KEMI-30343 format. One record per residue (C-alpha): x, y, z. Coordinates in nm, 3 decimals, padded with zeros to 5 digits, always signed. Example, Ala and Ser with C-alpha at 12.3 -4.5 7.8 and 13.67 -1.06 7.14 Angstrom:
BEGIN
NODE        X        Y        Z
NODE  +01.230  -00.450  +00.780
NODE  +01.367  -00.106  +00.714
END
This chain:
BEGIN
NODE        X        Y        Z
NODE  +12.273  +10.637  +00.310
NODE  +12.392  +10.443  +00.610
NODE  +12.578  +10.573  +00.918
NODE  +12.897  +10.391  +01.018
NODE  +13.017  +10.431  +01.378
NODE  +13.364  +10.305  +01.493
NODE  +13.448  +10.184  +01.824
NODE  +13.621  +10.519  +01.903
NODE  +13.261  +10.681  +01.832
NODE  +13.392  +10.827  +01.492
NODE  +13.139  +10.811  +01.220
NODE  +13.132  +10.826  +00.817
NODE  +12.839  +10.770  +00.565
NODE  +12.808  +10.441  +00.343
NODE  +12.663  +10.488  +00.015
NODE  +12.484  +10.203  -00.139
NODE  +12.710  +09.980  -00.374
NODE  +13.017  +10.122  -00.210
NODE  +13.213  +09.912  +00.041
NODE  +13.269  +09.989  +00.391
NODE  +13.648  +10.053  +00.309
NODE  +13.622  +10.251  +00.026
NODE  +13.346  +10.471  +00.218
NODE  +13.583  +10.533  +00.498
NODE  +13.842  +10.636  +00.268
NODE  +13.607  +10.865  +00.071
NODE  +13.512  +11.054  +00.414
NODE  +13.883  +11.089  +00.510
NODE  +13.935  +10.791  +00.731
NODE  +14.200  +10.510  +00.701
NODE  +14.063  +10.182  +00.818
NODE  +14.325  +09.866  +00.842
NODE  +14.344  +09.701  +00.519
NODE  +14.599  +09.529  +00.265
NODE  +14.512  +09.322  -00.029
NODE  +14.159  +09.460  -00.092
NODE  +14.068  +09.138  -00.260
NODE  +13.925  +08.938  +00.057
NODE  +14.213  +08.719  +00.069
NODE  +14.456  +08.852  +00.336
NODE  +14.186  +08.924  +00.621
NODE  +14.378  +09.240  +00.752
NODE  +14.047  +09.433  +00.737
NODE  +13.833  +09.190  +00.939
NODE  +13.617  +09.338  +01.198
NODE  +13.309  +09.257  +01.403
NODE  +12.997  +09.439  +01.274
NODE  +12.659  +09.501  +01.473
NODE  +12.427  +09.603  +01.195
NODE  +12.303  +09.446  +00.845
NODE  +12.553  +09.435  +00.574
NODE  +12.599  +09.256  +00.230
NODE  +12.879  +09.115  +00.033
NODE  +12.937  +09.309  -00.319
NODE  +13.285  +09.233  -00.396
NODE  +13.502  +08.932  -00.368
NODE  +13.415  +08.684  -00.093
NODE  +13.491  +08.615  +00.267
NODE  +13.624  +08.279  +00.240
NODE  +13.923  +08.375  +00.469
NODE  +13.694  +08.400  +00.760
NODE  +13.608  +08.080  +00.953
NODE  +13.265  +07.949  +00.991
NODE  +13.258  +08.055  +01.366
NODE  +13.388  +08.419  +01.259
NODE  +13.095  +08.444  +01.012
NODE  +12.838  +08.325  +01.261
NODE  +12.993  +08.567  +01.528
NODE  +12.922  +08.867  +01.314
NODE  +13.284  +08.916  +01.144
NODE  +13.320  +09.067  +00.812
NODE  +13.556  +09.204  +00.591
NODE  +13.530  +09.561  +00.508
NODE  +13.679  +09.538  +00.172
NODE  +13.377  +09.302  +00.061
NODE  +13.089  +09.450  +00.212
NODE  +12.852  +09.749  +00.199
NODE  +12.611  +09.862  +00.469
NODE  +12.230  +09.808  +00.437
NODE  +12.156  +10.002  +00.734
NODE  +12.336  +10.185  +01.031
NODE  +12.627  +09.956  +01.145
NODE  +12.860  +09.974  +01.439
NODE  +13.226  +09.840  +01.347
NODE  +13.455  +09.718  +01.643
NODE  +13.765  +09.896  +01.487
NODE  +13.897  +10.260  +01.506
NODE  +14.037  +10.472  +01.236
NODE  +14.425  +10.494  +01.199
NODE  +14.505  +10.868  +01.264
NODE  +14.870  +10.824  +01.143
NODE  +14.756  +10.776  +00.786
NODE  +14.502  +11.062  +00.784
NODE  +14.740  +11.266  +00.581
NODE  +14.862  +11.016  +00.351
NODE  +14.673  +11.039  +00.031
NODE  +14.701  +10.806  -00.263
NODE  +14.760  +10.933  -00.596
NODE  +14.864  +10.848  -00.949
NODE  +15.186  +10.977  -01.076
NODE  +15.422  +10.915  -01.359
NODE  +15.754  +10.753  -01.292
NODE  +16.043  +10.646  -01.485
NODE  +16.309  +10.343  -01.450
NODE  +16.618  +10.503  -01.277
NODE  +16.809  +10.165  -01.261
NODE  +16.793  +09.804  -01.187
NODE  +16.979  +09.497  -01.111
NODE  +16.947  +09.148  -01.003
NODE  +16.960  +09.058  -00.649
NODE  +16.880  +08.672  -00.715
NODE  +16.805  +08.485  -01.013
NODE  +16.441  +08.525  -00.973
NODE  +16.446  +08.890  -00.791
NODE  +16.522  +09.224  -00.958
NODE  +16.559  +09.544  -00.782
NODE  +16.428  +09.845  -00.955
NODE  +16.474  +10.205  -00.860
NODE  +16.205  +10.449  -00.980
NODE  +16.231  +10.821  -01.005
NODE  +15.941  +11.047  -00.967
NODE  +15.895  +11.388  -01.120
NODE  +16.135  +11.621  -00.891
NODE  +15.856  +11.870  -00.755
NODE  +15.598  +11.573  -00.693
NODE  +15.759  +11.334  -00.443
NODE  +15.537  +11.066  -00.278
NODE  +15.448  +11.081  +00.064
NODE  +15.425  +10.755  +00.236
NODE  +15.503  +10.553  +00.569
NODE  +15.786  +10.291  +00.536
NODE  +15.595  +09.952  +00.499
NODE  +15.336  +10.069  +00.255
NODE  +15.305  +09.966  -00.119
NODE  +15.238  +10.109  -00.442
NODE  +15.063  +09.972  -00.767
NODE  +15.258  +09.985  -01.083
NODE  +15.072  +10.025  -01.387
NODE  +15.214  +09.923  -01.694
NODE  +15.134  +09.850  -02.069
NODE  +14.790  +09.808  -02.129
NODE  +14.679  +09.916  -01.792
NODE  +14.813  +09.593  -01.636
NODE  +14.868  +09.668  -01.264
NODE  +15.042  +09.493  -00.985
NODE  +15.114  +09.558  -00.637
NODE  +15.473  +09.602  -00.483
NODE  +15.592  +09.701  -00.130
NODE  +15.842  +09.995  -00.108
NODE  +16.183  +09.877  -00.006
NODE  +16.322  +10.190  +00.135
NODE  +16.232  +10.479  +00.374
NODE  +16.161  +10.805  +00.209
NODE  +16.484  +10.938  +00.079
NODE  +16.619  +11.288  +00.016
NODE  +16.625  +11.219  -00.354
NODE  +16.267  +11.082  -00.367
NODE  +16.381  +10.765  -00.521
NODE  +16.150  +10.447  -00.462
NODE  +16.315  +10.117  -00.460
NODE  +16.117  +09.780  -00.526
NODE  +16.218  +09.426  -00.486
NODE  +16.027  +09.204  -00.750
NODE  +16.009  +08.837  -00.771
NODE  +15.957  +08.662  -01.102
NODE  +15.611  +08.501  -01.143
NODE  +15.639  +08.198  -01.398
NODE  +15.415  +08.312  -01.692
NODE  +15.311  +08.662  -01.514
NODE  +15.234  +08.939  -01.767
NODE  +15.439  +09.195  -01.568
NODE  +15.735  +08.935  -01.495
NODE  +15.766  +08.923  -01.874
NODE  +15.817  +09.300  -01.865
NODE  +16.046  +09.308  -01.566
NODE  +16.258  +09.032  -01.636
NODE  +16.269  +09.037  -02.033
NODE  +16.191  +09.382  -02.157
NODE  +16.295  +09.637  -01.847
NODE  +16.490  +09.925  -01.984
NODE  +16.659  +10.241  -01.825
NODE  +16.436  +10.537  -01.825
NODE  +16.115  +10.340  -01.900
NODE  +15.803  +10.536  -01.830
NODE  +15.536  +10.383  -01.607
NODE  +15.274  +10.492  -01.360
NODE  +15.229  +10.435  -01.010
NODE  +14.927  +10.458  -00.769
NODE  +15.009  +10.501  -00.410
NODE  +15.079  +10.470  -00.137
NODE  +14.842  +10.176  -00.025
NODE  +14.800  +09.975  +00.264
NODE  +14.825  +10.009  +00.629
NODE  +15.126  +09.801  +00.719
NODE  +15.353  +10.054  +00.913
NODE  +15.512  +10.080  +01.229
NODE  +15.271  +10.157  +01.528
NODE  +15.329  +10.319  +01.887
NODE  +15.347  +10.010  +02.109
NODE  +15.493  +09.991  +02.468
NODE  +15.624  +09.627  +02.417
NODE  +15.959  +09.524  +02.488
NODE  +16.022  +09.300  +02.183
NODE  +15.974  +09.420  +01.813
NODE  +15.926  +09.112  +01.588
NODE  +15.938  +09.098  +01.217
NODE  +15.855  +08.780  +01.018
NODE  +15.897  +08.778  +00.636
NODE  +15.911  +08.522  +00.351
NODE  +16.067  +08.601  +00.010
NODE  +16.041  +08.967  -00.101
NODE  +15.850  +09.033  +00.222
NODE  +16.171  +09.144  +00.335
NODE  +16.113  +09.467  +00.125
NODE  +15.869  +09.661  +00.375
NODE  +16.069  +09.519  +00.677
NODE  +16.374  +09.682  +00.520
NODE  +16.217  +10.023  +00.482
NODE  +16.083  +10.007  +00.846
NODE  +16.444  +09.931  +00.963
NODE  +16.564  +10.214  +00.766
NODE  +16.329  +10.423  +00.958
NODE  +16.442  +10.302  +01.281
NODE  +16.792  +10.347  +01.176
NODE  +16.740  +10.714  +01.124
NODE  +16.549  +10.759  +01.443
NODE  +16.659  +10.479  +01.684
NODE  +16.499  +10.667  +01.962
NODE  +16.166  +10.517  +01.846
NODE  +16.274  +10.188  +01.991
NODE  +16.475  +10.280  +02.274
NODE  +16.510  +10.003  +02.515
NODE  +16.331  +09.760  +02.287
NODE  +16.489  +09.420  +02.126
NODE  +16.443  +09.382  +01.753
NODE  +16.419  +09.054  +01.592
NODE  +16.405  +08.978  +01.212
NODE  +16.315  +08.638  +01.079
NODE  +16.366  +08.604  +00.704
NODE  +16.253  +08.293  +00.549
NODE  +16.339  +08.141  +00.200
NODE  +16.379  +07.797  +00.044
NODE  +16.739  +07.798  -00.052
NODE  +17.046  +07.990  +00.056
NODE  +17.024  +08.195  -00.264
NODE  +16.687  +08.336  -00.139
NODE  +16.860  +08.542  +00.131
NODE  +16.983  +08.807  -00.096
NODE  +17.007  +09.101  +00.146
NODE  +17.206  +09.168  +00.478
NODE  +17.117  +09.442  +00.714
NODE  +17.345  +09.736  +00.722
NODE  +17.199  +09.928  +01.032
NODE  +17.479  +10.096  +01.199
NODE  +17.422  +10.123  +01.578
NODE  +17.054  +09.985  +01.553
NODE  +17.100  +09.649  +01.724
NODE  +16.891  +09.394  +01.537
NODE  +16.889  +09.001  +01.581
NODE  +16.874  +08.917  +01.207
NODE  +16.790  +08.537  +01.154
NODE  +16.774  +08.402  +00.814
NODE  +16.578  +08.075  +00.793
NODE  +16.577  +07.819  +00.526
NODE  +16.276  +07.568  +00.467
NODE  +16.470  +07.345  +00.213
NODE  +16.833  +07.398  +00.296
NODE  +17.113  +07.315  +00.045
NODE  +17.427  +07.140  +00.147
NODE  +17.665  +07.337  +00.364
NODE  +17.397  +07.563  +00.528
NODE  +17.471  +07.587  +00.884
NODE  +17.184  +07.836  +00.986
NODE  +16.822  +07.800  +01.088
NODE  +16.584  +07.578  +00.946
NODE  +16.213  +07.531  +00.908
NODE  +15.945  +07.794  +00.920
NODE  +16.007  +08.159  +01.036
NODE  +15.704  +08.113  +01.312
NODE  +15.849  +07.776  +01.440
NODE  +16.197  +07.912  +01.466
NODE  +16.055  +08.213  +01.672
NODE  +15.873  +07.984  +01.901
NODE  +16.181  +07.771  +01.943
NODE  +16.382  +08.102  +02.064
NODE  +16.133  +08.156  +02.343
NODE  +16.075  +08.518  +02.301
NODE  +15.799  +08.660  +02.546
NODE  +15.545  +08.693  +02.305
NODE  +15.312  +08.842  +02.581
NODE  +15.540  +09.152  +02.547
NODE  +15.591  +09.169  +02.180
NODE  +15.440  +09.312  +01.870
NODE  +15.478  +09.119  +01.546
NODE  +15.467  +09.248  +01.187
NODE  +15.453  +08.962  +00.928
NODE  +15.489  +09.015  +00.542
NODE  +15.504  +08.732  +00.280
NODE  +15.287  +08.450  +00.172
NODE  +14.928  +08.402  +00.276
NODE  +15.018  +08.066  +00.424
NODE  +15.277  +08.219  +00.636
NODE  +15.066  +08.519  +00.741
NODE  +14.769  +08.271  +00.849
NODE  +14.977  +08.011  +01.009
NODE  +15.210  +08.246  +01.200
NODE  +14.926  +08.445  +01.345
NODE  +14.738  +08.128  +01.456
NODE  +15.042  +07.976  +01.612
NODE  +15.170  +08.296  +01.783
NODE  +14.821  +08.389  +01.942
NODE  +14.790  +08.066  +02.067
NODE  +15.129  +08.103  +02.244
NODE  +15.047  +08.415  +02.407
NODE  +15.070  +08.699  +02.155
NODE  +14.809  +08.953  +02.201
NODE  +14.560  +08.947  +01.890
NODE  +14.585  +09.312  +01.842
NODE  +14.969  +09.302  +01.834
NODE  +14.971  +09.116  +01.516
NODE  +15.014  +09.324  +01.202
NODE  +15.053  +09.171  +00.848
NODE  +15.062  +09.227  +00.479
NODE  +15.002  +08.920  +00.273
NODE  +15.134  +08.889  -00.079
NODE  +14.861  +08.802  -00.298
NODE  +14.989  +08.636  -00.631
NODE  +14.873  +08.738  -00.975
NODE  +14.968  +08.623  -01.320
END
């Protein structure tokens, strides 16, 4: 059994054949993660000590990163004592993932290829989560897919999902052809570490593509309920789609001041708004990135492209948080 030491000197044990990420969770510590499949890179850390890939692969890491000792904690186990250059996330310490039954409370189309589904849980068994996190929905035959929660915790405990249709997708067939009121499903969650952090920066920037707006919506609802969290900060929301019909939501945030900027990459005739890619529009707007924190959610391509561009433009590396949507059929 190996001892893992974090940069804040906290330690946990890693058993043979268990990933560093899962070992930390087993011992009550939350490390940064999102997809758990080696594709998003969120769980990247520098490691001093011998480790071994036992799950997935680390193709998201560059040759230089691998040579410099960077690893993905969701892919590797320890072969001896290891020091990781990351800290545990204390705000997630009391957030425990559970498997719960749930029923479809209601649903409606938000766009031709997006459906909103409201789930209800057993009345005495609400889900404890932070806005920005996601859940795994378990359907017929044990098919499992991940969906971000699109609302902050509500008094009635309902959970809102925004689900995009995947051509040929097993779960898409259910959501878009078979879904019915009161259907019984199971969920496992909450998952992920995409959530608002305490930062002293002046600019709070959200980048989203497609249904990546769902966790952003949840975080904005959190801020609407407690605007003191962002007193004296400027908030920017850049939401990218291909066509105008992809912009299916408009924020209703009361007194919370938000610069909401929809962006189309393939605009139809008559579109007078911003065009291109969200990270390029952000660059054009000249926001002081050195005094910013960015939360990005959406396609893997957008996440990687935005991080590379924005860090190059002056965004502190540690001020970029992301949740990449990894597609499954």
